[in-house]
C-alpha beads as a LAMMPS data file, in Angstrom:
LAMMPS data file: protein, C-alpha beads

300 atoms
299 bonds

1 atom types
1 bond types

-500.0 500.0 xlo xhi
-500.0 500.0 ylo yhi
-500.0 500.0 zlo zhi

Masses

1 110.0

Atoms # bond

1 1 1 -11.062 -21.849 13.671
2 1 1 -8.015 -23.300 15.453
3 1 1 -5.355 -20.557 15.390
4 1 1 -6.340 -16.911 15.236
5 1 1 -4.200 -14.147 13.750
6 1 1 -4.269 -10.410 14.161
7 1 1 -4.012 -7.918 11.340
8 1 1 -3.450 -4.179 11.731
9 1 1 -3.704 -1.651 8.916
10 1 1 -2.079 1.334 10.602
11 1 1 -2.955 4.249 8.361
12 1 1 -2.259 7.917 8.836
13 1 1 -6.017 8.586 8.951
14 1 1 -7.413 5.445 10.571
15 1 1 -6.445 2.095 12.088
16 1 1 -8.216 -1.103 11.026
17 1 1 -7.752 -4.168 13.251
18 1 1 -9.066 -7.675 12.635
19 1 1 -8.836 -11.121 14.194
20 1 1 -9.319 -14.129 11.952
21 1 1 -7.677 -16.723 9.770
22 1 1 -8.720 -15.875 6.175
23 1 1 -10.779 -13.327 4.209
24 1 1 -13.826 -15.548 4.759
25 1 1 -13.127 -16.132 8.462
26 1 1 -12.891 -12.782 10.229
27 1 1 -14.020 -13.155 13.835
28 1 1 -13.832 -9.496 14.880
29 1 1 -13.015 -6.112 13.327
30 1 1 -12.706 -2.532 14.567
31 1 1 -11.877 0.839 12.961
32 1 1 -10.940 4.063 14.695
33 1 1 -9.234 7.371 13.811
34 1 1 -5.460 7.725 14.051
35 1 1 -5.010 10.325 16.771
36 1 1 -1.968 10.418 19.069
37 1 1 0.165 7.279 19.595
38 1 1 -0.859 6.686 23.207
39 1 1 -4.578 6.744 22.488
40 1 1 -4.416 4.948 19.147
41 1 1 -2.139 2.142 20.319
42 1 1 -4.199 1.887 23.487
43 1 1 -7.333 1.184 21.447
44 1 1 -5.365 -1.331 19.386
45 1 1 -4.111 -3.266 22.405
46 1 1 -7.541 -3.214 24.064
47 1 1 -9.018 -4.834 20.936
48 1 1 -6.521 -7.709 20.808
49 1 1 -5.928 -8.375 24.527
50 1 1 -8.987 -10.605 25.116
51 1 1 -7.706 -12.993 22.429
52 1 1 -4.059 -12.784 23.512
53 1 1 -4.862 -13.315 27.197
54 1 1 -6.738 -16.543 26.399
55 1 1 -3.841 -17.829 24.298
56 1 1 -5.946 -17.718 21.134
57 1 1 -3.870 -15.122 19.273
58 1 1 -0.924 -16.789 17.541
59 1 1 0.712 -13.719 15.971
60 1 1 0.018 -10.205 14.663
61 1 1 0.960 -8.545 11.373
62 1 1 1.116 -4.774 10.932
63 1 1 1.082 -2.754 7.742
64 1 1 1.897 0.843 8.672
65 1 1 2.418 4.297 7.280
66 1 1 6.026 5.388 7.432
67 1 1 8.806 5.744 6.761
68 1 1 9.694 2.693 8.845
69 1 1 12.933 1.194 10.118
70 1 1 12.782 -2.408 8.886
71 1 1 16.441 -3.268 9.506
72 1 1 16.364 -5.970 12.184
73 1 1 19.927 -5.058 13.238
74 1 1 19.047 -1.416 13.866
75 1 1 18.489 -0.061 17.404
76 1 1 15.288 1.550 16.109
77 1 1 14.001 -1.552 14.306
78 1 1 10.216 -1.426 14.103
79 1 1 10.010 2.341 14.625
80 1 1 8.061 4.836 12.565
81 1 1 10.900 7.247 11.770
82 1 1 10.693 10.641 10.039
83 1 1 6.992 10.696 9.274
84 1 1 5.254 14.038 8.665
85 1 1 2.336 12.704 10.750
86 1 1 2.386 14.968 13.853
87 1 1 3.375 13.173 17.043
88 1 1 4.315 9.886 15.386
89 1 1 8.025 10.365 14.638
90 1 1 10.273 7.817 16.390
91 1 1 7.346 5.763 17.715
92 1 1 8.281 2.152 18.519
93 1 1 5.234 0.670 16.804
94 1 1 6.409 -2.945 16.631
95 1 1 7.761 -2.900 20.175
96 1 1 4.610 -1.397 21.704
97 1 1 2.362 -4.030 20.108
98 1 1 4.743 -6.914 20.814
99 1 1 5.244 -6.010 24.465
100 1 1 1.570 -5.210 24.989
101 1 1 0.326 -8.550 23.651
102 1 1 3.315 -10.863 24.224
103 1 1 2.932 -12.519 20.806
104 1 1 5.176 -12.535 17.714
105 1 1 4.673 -9.401 15.583
106 1 1 5.792 -8.623 12.031
107 1 1 5.847 -5.107 10.581
108 1 1 6.023 -3.842 7.003
109 1 1 4.945 -0.777 5.052
110 1 1 1.237 -0.359 4.437
111 1 1 1.651 -0.738 0.688
112 1 1 3.992 -3.745 0.920
113 1 1 1.373 -5.297 3.174
114 1 1 -1.328 -4.632 0.581
115 1 1 0.902 -6.298 -2.015
116 1 1 1.275 -9.271 0.336
117 1 1 -2.505 -9.449 0.712
118 1 1 -3.100 -9.499 -3.030
119 1 1 -0.316 -12.004 -3.597
120 1 1 -1.136 -14.371 -0.730
121 1 1 -4.921 -14.473 -1.005
122 1 1 -5.467 -13.823 -4.734
123 1 1 -2.354 -14.721 -6.730
124 1 1 -0.364 -17.329 -4.800
125 1 1 -1.779 -20.220 -6.853
126 1 1 -1.083 -18.497 -10.188
127 1 1 2.668 -19.298 -10.291
128 1 1 3.615 -15.640 -9.968
129 1 1 7.010 -14.662 -8.574
130 1 1 6.624 -10.884 -8.886
131 1 1 3.801 -8.450 -8.202
132 1 1 3.650 -4.682 -7.831
133 1 1 0.926 -2.871 -5.902
134 1 1 0.511 0.883 -6.404
135 1 1 -1.894 2.878 -4.273
136 1 1 -2.940 6.411 -5.199
137 1 1 -4.789 8.377 -2.542
138 1 1 -3.573 10.876 0.035
139 1 1 -0.111 9.833 -1.137
140 1 1 1.313 7.421 -3.671
141 1 1 2.918 4.202 -2.454
142 1 1 4.351 1.164 -4.195
143 1 1 4.771 -2.311 -2.709
144 1 1 6.831 -4.967 -4.465
145 1 1 6.760 -8.750 -4.202
146 1 1 9.966 -10.151 -5.737
147 1 1 10.811 -13.854 -5.711
148 1 1 7.634 -14.370 -3.701
149 1 1 8.795 -12.081 -0.868
150 1 1 8.222 -8.388 -0.069
151 1 1 11.156 -6.319 -1.291
152 1 1 13.350 -4.492 1.219
153 1 1 16.802 -3.026 0.837
154 1 1 18.449 0.128 2.097
155 1 1 15.031 0.954 3.570
156 1 1 11.946 -0.022 1.585
157 1 1 10.606 0.876 -1.881
158 1 1 9.601 4.535 -2.219
159 1 1 8.563 4.398 -5.866
160 1 1 5.719 6.789 -5.184
161 1 1 8.409 9.452 -5.437
162 1 1 9.639 8.505 -8.907
163 1 1 10.615 11.476 -11.038
164 1 1 8.548 11.505 -14.215
165 1 1 8.452 13.892 -17.204
166 1 1 6.596 17.082 -16.272
167 1 1 5.962 19.619 -18.995
168 1 1 5.321 22.874 -17.164
169 1 1 3.960 24.489 -20.324
170 1 1 1.192 21.910 -20.566
171 1 1 0.840 21.582 -16.786
172 1 1 2.267 24.536 -14.843
173 1 1 1.240 22.994 -11.507
174 1 1 4.304 22.816 -9.249
175 1 1 3.294 19.678 -7.329
176 1 1 2.536 19.086 -3.655
177 1 1 5.300 16.791 -2.406
178 1 1 7.083 18.627 0.439
179 1 1 10.366 16.947 -0.524
180 1 1 10.349 16.927 -4.351
181 1 1 7.365 19.040 -5.446
182 1 1 6.636 17.330 -8.795
183 1 1 7.524 13.674 -8.260
184 1 1 4.838 11.071 -9.048
185 1 1 3.122 11.629 -5.697
186 1 1 3.418 15.372 -6.017
187 1 1 1.576 15.331 -9.333
188 1 1 -0.992 12.525 -8.980
189 1 1 -2.080 12.176 -5.344
190 1 1 -5.500 13.226 -4.112
191 1 1 -4.132 16.471 -2.623
192 1 1 -2.395 17.217 -5.949
193 1 1 -5.674 16.884 -7.831
194 1 1 -7.471 19.084 -5.301
195 1 1 -4.829 21.825 -5.397
196 1 1 -4.373 21.783 -9.169
197 1 1 -8.072 21.958 -10.052
198 1 1 -9.579 23.481 -6.912
199 1 1 -11.899 20.519 -6.329
200 1 1 -11.444 17.126 -4.696
201 1 1 -10.973 14.122 -6.979
202 1 1 -14.351 12.624 -6.111
203 1 1 -16.032 15.850 -7.246
204 1 1 -14.084 16.270 -10.486
205 1 1 -16.454 15.666 -13.414
206 1 1 -15.847 12.579 -15.536
207 1 1 -15.258 14.644 -18.684
208 1 1 -12.728 16.954 -17.012
209 1 1 -9.364 17.054 -18.860
210 1 1 -7.643 16.486 -15.527
211 1 1 -8.363 12.768 -15.766
212 1 1 -6.404 12.386 -19.010
213 1 1 -3.489 14.196 -17.410
214 1 1 -3.785 12.005 -14.316
215 1 1 -3.801 8.857 -16.439
216 1 1 -0.731 10.035 -18.354
217 1 1 1.293 10.624 -15.195
218 1 1 0.196 7.352 -13.608
219 1 1 1.023 5.468 -16.813
220 1 1 4.508 6.988 -16.813
221 1 1 4.944 5.705 -13.280
222 1 1 3.630 2.252 -14.218
223 1 1 5.979 2.059 -17.216
224 1 1 8.926 2.819 -14.951
225 1 1 7.804 0.008 -12.644
226 1 1 7.550 -2.379 -15.602
227 1 1 11.028 -1.452 -16.813
228 1 1 12.517 -1.694 -13.312
229 1 1 10.848 -4.753 -11.746
230 1 1 9.331 -6.608 -14.753
231 1 1 6.367 -7.653 -12.595
232 1 1 3.981 -10.399 -13.648
233 1 1 1.018 -8.448 -12.262
234 1 1 0.384 -4.793 -11.414
235 1 1 -2.433 -3.941 -9.005
236 1 1 -3.678 -0.348 -8.860
237 1 1 -5.563 0.646 -5.715
238 1 1 -6.414 3.638 -3.563
239 1 1 -9.190 6.190 -3.605
240 1 1 -8.134 8.078 -6.745
241 1 1 -8.113 4.852 -8.807
242 1 1 -11.771 4.303 -7.930
243 1 1 -12.765 6.986 -10.423
244 1 1 -14.765 5.211 -13.167
245 1 1 -12.709 4.596 -16.288
246 1 1 -9.381 5.863 -14.903
247 1 1 -7.720 2.448 -14.871
248 1 1 -8.750 1.944 -18.518
249 1 1 -7.122 5.256 -19.451
250 1 1 -3.958 4.187 -17.607
251 1 1 -3.879 0.872 -19.471
252 1 1 -4.210 2.628 -22.832
253 1 1 -1.464 5.084 -21.985
254 1 1 0.860 2.313 -20.773
255 1 1 0.558 0.499 -24.115
256 1 1 1.226 3.732 -26.017
257 1 1 4.213 4.695 -23.870
258 1 1 5.838 1.254 -24.007
259 1 1 5.519 1.473 -27.797
260 1 1 6.062 -2.248 -28.301
261 1 1 9.412 -2.331 -26.516
262 1 1 8.388 -4.931 -23.912
263 1 1 7.185 -8.001 -25.799
264 1 1 4.504 -9.955 -23.938
265 1 1 0.994 -11.088 -24.766
266 1 1 -0.016 -9.747 -21.322
267 1 1 0.619 -6.274 -22.716
268 1 1 -0.601 -6.807 -26.260
269 1 1 -3.827 -8.721 -25.680
270 1 1 -4.366 -9.275 -21.923
271 1 1 -3.728 -5.834 -20.471
272 1 1 -6.952 -5.978 -18.394
273 1 1 -5.569 -9.053 -16.599
274 1 1 -2.087 -7.580 -16.254
275 1 1 -3.014 -4.178 -14.787
276 1 1 -5.871 -4.885 -12.396
277 1 1 -7.913 -3.491 -9.531
278 1 1 -7.356 -5.062 -6.091
279 1 1 -8.992 -8.464 -5.815
280 1 1 -9.535 -7.804 -2.093
281 1 1 -11.010 -4.344 -2.643
282 1 1 -10.145 -1.974 0.183
283 1 1 -9.139 -4.855 2.489
284 1 1 -5.832 -5.741 0.823
285 1 1 -3.817 -4.114 3.618
286 1 1 -5.464 -5.597 6.682
287 1 1 -5.761 -9.054 5.083
288 1 1 -2.126 -8.807 4.033
289 1 1 -1.314 -8.167 7.687
290 1 1 -3.174 -11.366 8.612
291 1 1 -1.135 -13.247 6.001
292 1 1 2.060 -11.810 7.539
293 1 1 0.987 -13.042 10.966
294 1 1 0.316 -16.496 9.527
295 1 1 3.803 -16.585 8.008
296 1 1 5.297 -15.736 11.419
297 1 1 3.483 -18.635 13.056
298 1 1 4.706 -20.969 10.283
299 1 1 8.382 -20.242 10.969
300 1 1 8.047 -20.081 14.773

Bonds

1 1 1 2
2 1 2 3
3 1 3 4
4 1 4 5
5 1 5 6
6 1 6 7
7 1 7 8
8 1 8 9
9 1 9 10
10 1 10 11
11 1 11 12
12 1 12 13
13 1 13 14
14 1 14 15
15 1 15 16
16 1 16 17
17 1 17 18
18 1 18 19
19 1 19 20
20 1 20 21
21 1 21 22
22 1 22 23
23 1 23 24
24 1 24 25
25 1 25 26
26 1 26 27
27 1 27 28
28 1 28 29
29 1 29 30
30 1 30 31
31 1 31 32
32 1 32 33
33 1 33 34
34 1 34 35
35 1 35 36
36 1 36 37
37 1 37 38
38 1 38 39
39 1 39 40
40 1 40 41
41 1 41 42
42 1 42 43
43 1 43 44
44 1 44 45
45 1 45 46
46 1 46 47
47 1 47 48
48 1 48 49
49 1 49 50
50 1 50 51
51 1 51 52
52 1 52 53
53 1 53 54
54 1 54 55
55 1 55 56
56 1 56 57
57 1 57 58
58 1 58 59
59 1 59 60
60 1 60 61
61 1 61 62
62 1 62 63
63 1 63 64
64 1 64 65
65 1 65 66
66 1 66 67
67 1 67 68
68 1 68 69
69 1 69 70
70 1 70 71
71 1 71 72
72 1 72 73
73 1 73 74
74 1 74 75
75 1 75 76
76 1 76 77
77 1 77 78
78 1 78 79
79 1 79 80
80 1 80 81
81 1 81 82
82 1 82 83
83 1 83 84
84 1 84 85
85 1 85 86
86 1 86 87
87 1 87 88
88 1 88 89
89 1 89 90
90 1 90 91
91 1 91 92
92 1 92 93
93 1 93 94
94 1 94 95
95 1 95 96
96 1 96 97
97 1 97 98
98 1 98 99
99 1 99 100
100 1 100 101
101 1 101 102
102 1 102 103
103 1 103 104
104 1 104 105
105 1 105 106
106 1 106 107
107 1 107 108
108 1 108 109
109 1 109 110
110 1 110 111
111 1 111 112
112 1 112 113
113 1 113 114
114 1 114 115
115 1 115 116
116 1 116 117
117 1 117 118
118 1 118 119
119 1 119 120
120 1 120 121
121 1 121 122
122 1 122 123
123 1 123 124
124 1 124 125
125 1 125 126
126 1 126 127
127 1 127 128
128 1 128 129
129 1 129 130
130 1 130 131
131 1 131 132
132 1 132 133
133 1 133 134
134 1 134 135
135 1 135 136
136 1 136 137
137 1 137 138
138 1 138 139
139 1 139 140
140 1 140 141
141 1 141 142
142 1 142 143
143 1 143 144
144 1 144 145
145 1 145 146
146 1 146 147
147 1 147 148
148 1 148 149
149 1 149 150
150 1 150 151
151 1 151 152
152 1 152 153
153 1 153 154
154 1 154 155
155 1 155 156
156 1 156 157
157 1 157 158
158 1 158 159
159 1 159 160
160 1 160 161
161 1 161 162
162 1 162 163
163 1 163 164
164 1 164 165
165 1 165 166
166 1 166 167
167 1 167 168
168 1 168 169
169 1 169 170
170 1 170 171
171 1 171 172
172 1 172 173
173 1 173 174
174 1 174 175
175 1 175 176
176 1 176 177
177 1 177 178
178 1 178 179
179 1 179 180
180 1 180 181
181 1 181 182
182 1 182 183
183 1 183 184
184 1 184 185
185 1 185 186
186 1 186 187
187 1 187 188
188 1 188 189
189 1 189 190
190 1 190 191
191 1 191 192
192 1 192 193
193 1 193 194
194 1 194 195
195 1 195 196
196 1 196 197
197 1 197 198
198 1 198 199
199 1 199 200
200 1 200 201
201 1 201 202
202 1 202 203
203 1 203 204
204 1 204 205
205 1 205 206
206 1 206 207
207 1 207 208
208 1 208 209
209 1 209 210
210 1 210 211
211 1 211 212
212 1 212 213
213 1 213 214
214 1 214 215
215 1 215 216
216 1 216 217
217 1 217 218
218 1 218 219
219 1 219 220
220 1 220 221
221 1 221 222
222 1 222 223
223 1 223 224
224 1 224 225
225 1 225 226
226 1 226 227
227 1 227 228
228 1 228 229
229 1 229 230
230 1 230 231
231 1 231 232
232 1 232 233
233 1 233 234
234 1 234 235
235 1 235 236
236 1 236 237
237 1 237 238
238 1 238 239
239 1 239 240
240 1 240 241
241 1 241 242
242 1 242 243
243 1 243 244
244 1 244 245
245 1 245 246
246 1 246 247
247 1 247 248
248 1 248 249
249 1 249 250
250 1 250 251
251 1 251 252
252 1 252 253
253 1 253 254
254 1 254 255
255 1 255 256
256 1 256 257
257 1 257 258
258 1 258 259
259 1 259 260
260 1 260 261
261 1 261 262
262 1 262 263
263 1 263 264
264 1 264 265
265 1 265 266
266 1 266 267
267 1 267 268
268 1 268 269
269 1 269 270
270 1 270 271
271 1 271 272
272 1 272 273
273 1 273 274
274 1 274 275
275 1 275 276
276 1 276 277
277 1 277 278
278 1 278 279
279 1 279 280
280 1 280 281
281 1 281 282
282 1 282 283
283 1 283 284
284 1 284 285
285 1 285 286
286 1 286 287
287 1 287 288
288 1 288 289
289 1 289 290
290 1 290 291
291 1 291 292
292 1 292 293
293 1 293 294
294 1 294 295
295 1 295 296
296 1 296 297
297 1 297 298
298 1 298 299
299 1 299 300
């Protein structure tokens, strides 16, 4: 390897850090719990410093939980802002890593970074301009690649909080989102499943009716993403989507809900290729961060 790049998947539960240059060329990797900022960022810097001090580390990419300030003209650019994660509000994540390693650093949301990973390493040779990545786990997040770039705007996409039809006669559960109660995240996340049925998703039996309800809500969210972004690929990841058969139920529901309105052979005969599992498995985020670092070095 000539140039080495750092990737950080900064999750609310754990940090994953790697040094390498491709999915097949990872030189070093470490994982540790997300505790307080001082300790967690200290571990992060300690991992990368041997490479940075020898001039081997060209750049670092970070995919982080948020919300984040991604406006480069803002005085709090690169900060984690109003996160519910205790102790992490108003933490200068980008600045701490950049100053600590003295290398270029690029920051984006964890789910945008996962979308970048899938696009850069899996789809970039398939002539795609648009891709949507939805993760369903502790929360629900959506990353968007539009015109071959991650989508930003006022802040960043928060499509995990889409409002979807919720029949409280069929499903009286109020939802768990502290801001909206029964938005998409409030109805479909891992904590929502656990609170609604009294058992964690991984322990919910395969024949439980909760999975059909879960698939219906997720399909409603996916349909809204199709109508809004018209993506050429949708990738569904996260712990909840690992339940056997759930993605097939979502695909079926998407076709039924669209009801022929969107005309494409991807939807009529190639739905398994259109709505897919992550090609990088659970490494989409950290490998997306490596791809971000590589893009920084390219434009340096």
